[in-house]
TORTOR-534380 format. One record per residue (C-alpha): residue in one letter; y negated, z negated, x negated. Coordinates in nm, 4 decimals, decimal comma. Each point is the difference from the previous one (the first is absolute). Layout:
a / Y / Z / X $
...
END
This chain:
m / -2,4258 / 1,2080 / -1,5408 $
i / 0,2205 / -0,0838 / -0,2962 $
d / -0,1029 / -0,2831 / -0,2285 $
k / -0,0277 / 0,0973 / -0,3657 $
t / 0,2520 / -0,2690 / -0,1004 $
a / 0,2751 / 0,1320 / 0,2292 $
i / 0,2941 / 0,1847 / -0,1573 $
i / 0,1047 / 0,3043 / 0,2038 $
h / 0,3100 / 0,2118 / -0,0722 $
p / -0,0616 / 0,3781 / 0,0010 $
t / 0,2495 / 0,0502 / 0,2852 $
a / -0,1866 / -0,2344 / 0,2367 $
e / -0,1717 / 0,1504 / 0,3076 $
i / -0,2895 / -0,2150 / 0,1179 $
a / -0,2241 / 0,0800 / 0,2983 $
e / -0,3634 / 0,0563 / -0,0921 $
d / -0,1213 / -0,2933 / 0,2088 $
a / 0,2680 / -0,2456 / -0,1132 $
i / -0,1194 / -0,2970 / -0,2040 $
i / 0,1882 / -0,0939 / -0,3170 $
g / -0,1296 / -0,3267 / -0,1432 $
p / -0,0072 / -0,1532 / -0,3470 $
y / 0,3138 / -0,0130 / -0,2141 $
v / 0,2193 / 0,1692 / 0,2601 $
v / 0,2977 / 0,1920 / -0,1390 $
i / 0,1075 / 0,3085 / 0,1965 $
g / 0,3237 / 0,1362 / -0,1442 $
e / 0,2156 / 0,3053 / 0,0615 $
n / 0,0426 / 0,1779 / 0,3330 $
v / -0,2585 / -0,1924 / 0,2000 $
k / -0,1935 / 0,1285 / 0,3020 $
i / -0,2848 / -0,2085 / 0,1418 $
g / -0,1564 / 0,0956 / 0,3327 $
s / -0,3561 / 0,0182 / 0,1270 $
g / -0,1947 / -0,3231 / 0,0241 $
t / 0,2627 / -0,2114 / -0,1739 $
r / -0,1217 / -0,2796 / -0,2289 $
v / 0,1929 / -0,1193 / -0,3032 $
i / -0,2154 / -0,2971 / -0,0864 $
s / 0,0877 / -0,1049 / -0,3572 $
n / 0,2875 / -0,0694 / -0,2388 $
a / 0,2603 / 0,1587 / 0,2282 $
h / 0,2886 / 0,2076 / -0,1372 $
i / 0,1244 / 0,2988 / 0,2006 $
e / 0,2604 / 0,2637 / -0,0874 $
f / 0,2366 / 0,2329 / 0,1871 $
a / -0,1770 / -0,0686 / 0,3291 $
e / -0,1689 / 0,1814 / 0,2879 $
i / -0,2718 / -0,2143 / 0,1567 $
g / -0,1673 / 0,1107 / 0,3223 $
a / -0,3614 / -0,0073 / 0,1139 $
n / -0,2192 / -0,3085 / 0,0369 $
c / 0,2412 / -0,2386 / -0,1680 $
t / -0,0996 / -0,3000 / -0,2100 $
i / 0,1884 / -0,0896 / -0,3178 $
s / -0,1094 / -0,3418 / -0,1279 $
p / -0,0148 / -0,1323 / -0,3572 $
f / 0,3250 / -0,0321 / -0,1939 $
a / 0,2123 / 0,1744 / 0,2634 $
t / 0,2854 / 0,2042 / -0,1470 $
i / 0,1219 / 0,3026 / 0,1939 $
g / 0,2751 / 0,2425 / -0,0940 $
s / 0,1504 / -0,1740 / -0,2994 $
e / 0,3729 / 0,0367 / -0,0715 $
p / 0,2397 / -0,1575 / 0,2495 $
q / 0,1926 / -0,3135 / -0,0890 $
d / 0,3266 / 0,1897 / 0,0234 $
l / 0,2317 / 0,0157 / -0,3003 $
g / 0,1276 / 0,3386 / 0,1204 $
y / -0,3447 / 0,1583 / -0,0270 $
k / -0,0130 / 0,2497 / -0,2885 $
g / -0,3528 / 0,1350 / 0,0276 $
e / 0,0561 / 0,2371 / 0,2927 $
p / -0,3138 / 0,1465 / 0,1659 $
t / -0,0558 / -0,2502 / 0,2823 $
k / -0,3208 / -0,1216 / 0,1645 $
v / -0,1992 / -0,2228 / 0,2372 $
v / -0,1784 / 0,1355 / 0,3093 $
i / -0,2738 / -0,2085 / 0,1658 $
g / -0,1649 / 0,0971 / 0,3301 $
d / -0,3675 / 0,0126 / 0,0969 $
g / -0,1996 / -0,3182 / 0,0428 $
t / 0,2444 / -0,2330 / -0,1724 $
i / -0,1311 / -0,3019 / -0,1910 $
i / 0,1799 / -0,1192 / -0,3129 $
k / -0,1274 / -0,3392 / -0,1172 $
e / 0,0007 / -0,1634 / -0,3444 $
n / 0,3192 / -0,0135 / -0,2079 $
v / 0,2091 / 0,1935 / 0,2511 $
t / 0,2913 / 0,1981 / -0,1490 $
v / 0,1454 / 0,3107 / 0,1662 $
h / 0,2834 / 0,1609 / -0,1953 $
r / 0,0824 / 0,3667 / 0,0239 $
g / 0,3335 / 0,1075 / 0,1437 $
a / 0,3324 / -0,0095 / -0,1784 $
a / 0,1994 / 0,3222 / -0,0230 $
c / 0,1560 / -0,0190 / 0,3463 $
g / -0,0959 / 0,0820 / 0,3563 $
d / -0,3220 / 0,1987 / -0,0086 $
f / -0,0966 / -0,1486 / -0,3411 $
t / -0,3090 / -0,1572 / 0,1621 $
t / -0,1499 / -0,3376 / 0,0863 $
r / -0,2160 / 0,0415 / 0,3119 $
i / -0,2858 / -0,2064 / 0,1424 $
g / -0,1568 / 0,1174 / 0,3256 $
k / -0,3551 / 0,0164 / 0,1319 $
k / -0,2263 / -0,3032 / 0,0508 $
c / 0,2342 / -0,2427 / -0,1702 $
l / -0,1206 / -0,3167 / -0,1728 $
l / 0,1869 / -0,1320 / -0,3032 $
m / -0,1499 / -0,3364 / -0,0879 $
v / -0,0249 / -0,1661 / -0,3405 $
g / 0,3113 / 0,0090 / -0,2167 $
s / 0,2339 / 0,1677 / 0,2479 $
h / 0,2775 / 0,2211 / -0,1368 $
v / 0,1487 / 0,3175 / 0,1490 $
a / 0,3139 / 0,1068 / -0,1841 $
h / 0,1441 / 0,3473 / -0,0516 $
n / 0,0792 / 0,2203 / 0,3005 $
c / -0,1514 / -0,2371 / 0,2551 $
v / -0,1641 / 0,1497 / 0,3084 $
l / -0,2900 / -0,1764 / 0,1714 $
e / -0,1079 / 0,1634 / 0,3251 $
d / -0,3651 / 0,0049 / 0,1123 $
e / -0,2027 / -0,3204 / 0,0472 $
v / 0,2404 / -0,2307 / -0,1832 $
i / -0,1447 / -0,3211 / -0,1451 $
l / 0,1605 / -0,1825 / -0,2917 $
a / -0,1643 / -0,3360 / -0,0676 $
n / -0,0387 / -0,1532 / -0,3465 $
l / 0,3049 / 0,0087 / -0,2284 $
v / 0,2395 / 0,1711 / 0,2414 $
t / 0,2918 / 0,1512 / -0,1940 $
l / 0,1946 / 0,2958 / 0,1383 $
g / 0,3229 / 0,1050 / -0,1731 $
g / 0,0903 / 0,3667 / -0,0378 $
h / 0,0630 / 0,2323 / 0,2954 $
i / -0,1545 / -0,2295 / 0,2632 $
h / -0,1437 / 0,1633 / 0,3125 $
v / -0,2914 / -0,1800 / 0,1686 $
g / -0,0882 / 0,1226 / 0,3474 $
f / -0,3360 / 0,0843 / 0,1546 $
g / -0,2430 / -0,2892 / 0,0310 $
a / 0,2277 / -0,2650 / -0,1510 $
f / -0,1573 / -0,3098 / -0,1560 $
v / 0,1783 / -0,1880 / -0,2789 $
g / -0,1232 / -0,3486 / -0,0907 $
g / -0,0834 / -0,1090 / -0,3518 $
m / 0,2581 / -0,0834 / -0,2680 $
s / 0,2829 / 0,1575 / 0,2017 $
v / 0,2954 / 0,1703 / -0,1697 $
f / 0,2317 / 0,2692 / 0,1375 $
h / 0,3309 / 0,1372 / -0,1221 $
q / 0,0247 / 0,3692 / -0,0857 $
n / 0,1088 / 0,2453 / 0,2721 $
i / -0,1071 / -0,2103 / 0,2985 $
r / -0,2294 / 0,1148 / 0,2816 $
i / -0,2939 / -0,1833 / 0,1548 $
g / -0,0619 / 0,1333 / 0,3501 $
d / -0,3194 / 0,1286 / 0,1578 $
m / -0,2621 / -0,2664 / 0,0776 $
a / 0,2199 / -0,2816 / -0,1280 $
i / -0,1937 / -0,2994 / -0,1303 $
i / 0,1640 / -0,2227 / -0,2592 $
s / -0,1307 / -0,3396 / -0,1048 $
g / -0,0888 / -0,0820 / -0,3578 $
f / 0,2582 / -0,1200 / -0,2515 $
s / 0,2810 / 0,1847 / 0,1795 $
a / 0,3009 / 0,1794 / -0,1432 $
s / 0,2657 / 0,2254 / 0,1498 $
r / 0,3083 / 0,2004 / -0,0929 $
q / 0,0212 / 0,1472 / 0,3510 $
d / -0,2116 / 0,2326 / 0,2121 $
i / -0,2912 / -0,1445 / 0,2007 $
l / -0,0108 / 0,0971 / 0,3695 $
p / -0,2978 / 0,2115 / 0,1173 $
y / -0,2772 / -0,1853 / 0,1897 $
s / 0,1390 / -0,3407 / -0,0963 $
k / -0,1703 / -0,3097 / -0,1397 $
g / 0,2156 / -0,1392 / -0,2802 $
d / -0,0216 / -0,3406 / -0,1630 $
g / 0,1972 / -0,1691 / -0,2765 $
r / 0,2470 / 0,0882 / -0,2743 $
p / 0,1427 / 0,2201 / 0,1401 $
p / -0,2803 / 0,0802 / 0,2488 $
v / 0,1927 / -0,0514 / 0,3251 $
p / -0,1752 / 0,1760 / 0,2927 $
r / -0,1763 / -0,2568 / 0,2168 $
g / -0,1945 / 0,2155 / 0,2428 $
l / -0,1463 / 0,3409 / 0,0747 $
n / -0,3144 / 0,1104 / -0,1842 $
v / -0,1975 / 0,0314 / 0,3226 $
i / -0,3399 / 0,0007 / -0,1708 $
a / 0,0808 / 0,3138 / -0,2019 $
m / 0,1324 / 0,1725 / 0,3114 $
k / -0,3121 / -0,0918 / 0,1996 $
r / -0,2276 / 0,1287 / -0,2753 $
r / 0,1739 / 0,3339 / 0,0110 $
g / -0,0474 / 0,0365 / 0,3741 $
i / 0,3552 / -0,0668 / 0,1135 $
s / -0,0015 / -0,1023 / 0,3660 $
q / 0,0976 / -0,3456 / 0,1224 $
e / 0,2857 / 0,1491 / 0,2021 $
i / 0,1524 / 0,1511 / -0,3131 $
r / -0,0670 / -0,3129 / -0,2056 $
t / 0,1696 / -0,2176 / 0,2600 $
a / 0,3104 / 0,2201 / 0,0185 $
t / 0,0169 / 0,0223 / -0,3798 $
n / -0,0278 / -0,3776 / -0,0263 $
e / 0,2906 / -0,0472 / 0,2426 $
a / 0,2122 / 0,2373 / -0,2079 $
f / -0,1026 / -0,1799 / -0,3179 $
k / 0,1003 / -0,3410 / 0,1383 $
l / 0,3447 / 0,1345 / 0,0875 $
l / 0,0467 / 0,1433 / -0,3495 $
i / -0,0683 / -0,3317 / -0,1697 $
s / 0,1764 / -0,2158 / 0,2598 $
e / 0,2873 / -0,2162 / -0,1211 $
e / 0,1698 / 0,0661 / 0,3347 $
y / 0,0916 / 0,3627 / -0,0808 $
n / 0,1167 / 0,1913 / -0,3026 $
t / -0,2021 / 0,3095 / -0,0871 $
t / 0,2260 / 0,2454 / 0,1852 $
q / -0,0057 / -0,2134 / 0,3132 $
a / -0,3763 / -0,0392 / -0,0197 $
i / -0,0546 / 0,3756 / -0,0240 $
e / 0,2320 / 0,0616 / 0,2963 $
k / -0,1895 / -0,2598 / 0,2050 $
i / -0,3351 / 0,1535 / -0,0959 $
k / 0,1127 / 0,3476 / 0,1104 $
a / 0,1360 / -0,1370 / 0,3265 $
e / -0,2883 / -0,2296 / 0,0992 $
i / -0,3285 / 0,0962 / -0,1677 $
p / -0,2074 / 0,3174 / 0,0542 $
m / 0,0181 / 0,1953 / -0,3246 $
n / -0,3098 / 0,1027 / -0,1930 $
p / -0,0575 / 0,1519 / -0,3459 $
y / -0,0386 / -0,3437 / -0,1635 $
i / 0,3281 / -0,1348 / 0,1336 $
e / 0,1696 / 0,3258 / -0,0940 $
k / -0,1392 / -0,0274 / -0,3519 $
m / 0,1313 / -0,3565 / -0,0398 $
i / 0,3475 / 0,1051 / 0,1135 $
e / 0,0038 / 0,3089 / -0,2232 $
f / -0,1227 / -0,2096 / -0,2933 $
i / 0,2940 / -0,2374 / 0,0457 $
k / 0,2545 / 0,2782 / 0,0391 $
t / -0,1139 / 0,1805 / -0,3144 $
s / -0,0191 / -0,3078 / -0,2236 $
k / 0,2049 / 0,0087 / -0,3202 $
r / -0,0691 / -0,3562 / -0,1123 $
g / -0,0035 / -0,1670 / 0,3406 $
v / -0,3008 / -0,1140 / 0,2022 $
l / -0,1216 / -0,3571 / -0,0155 $
l / 0,0198 / -0,1189 / 0,3628 $
k / 0,1296 / -0,3558 / 0,0052 $
s / -0,0348 / -0,3070 / -0,2152 $
h / 0,2724 / -0,0856 / -0,2476 $
k / -0,0713 / -0,3610 / 0,0957 $
s / 0,0621 / -0,1634 / 0,3367 $
g / -0,2352 / 0,1240 / 0,2655 $
l / -0,3372 / 0,1727 / 0,0058 $
g / -0,3483 / -0,1283 / 0,0467 $
s / -0,1419 / 0,0330 / 0,3473 $
l / -0,1226 / 0,3460 / 0,0951 $
e / -0,3596 / 0,0459 / 0,0968 $
s / -0,0746 / 0,1601 / 0,3334 $
e / -0,1015 / 0,3677 / 0,0097 $
e / -0,3641 / -0,0862 / 0,0655 $
END
């Protein structure tokens, strides 16, 4: 159903059972999948939106990137099935680099006023709370949760299942499975709850937590911590992912406080 007040560009492809509400503007090169609702007053252009998504009032998707080098190249936004975009969210299409695309995965939730800049990639089941701001080219891993009013420098990575407290900011990568707090959000513990919810066994959680505590320990530098992990802790895919994440970082991974000492670590359970 398309409301009579909506403005639809001739190039738009809209599934028959999609709902386009009052005063929505659908611009050039838009595809909207089955069961998706665009409630009212939203503006969408140069975007591919999957099935069963919800686009809330005054969301803006696919507008030009905030990149002075952008000269109108044919770039786009891709949004996966089941994603919810709340009021006043902005998702900019890609700049003319990489694959020219800003990507948001399946079953993500972008809360009120959050901003996803050009060429960002959000994996499946990411949650951005109110007013989160992501600079360009940020990669957010599967199942990560970012607290409200947080700000992140372009080109950083936020690891899988990381949880970051509200009013945080970082210029460095955020370790997978970590709980971060502060400005910058220094890792304070392992995100055990997310791991439990996804069926990861206690044995694996315990080993991963031991590896995590070594990585953030003031007693060892990062190279020493990784060597100690490999020598003393049974490896599993989650430990391997943390180590690979660190080794492949271009901006550095936030592991230790820039101040004296860390807060006490919570136990694994």
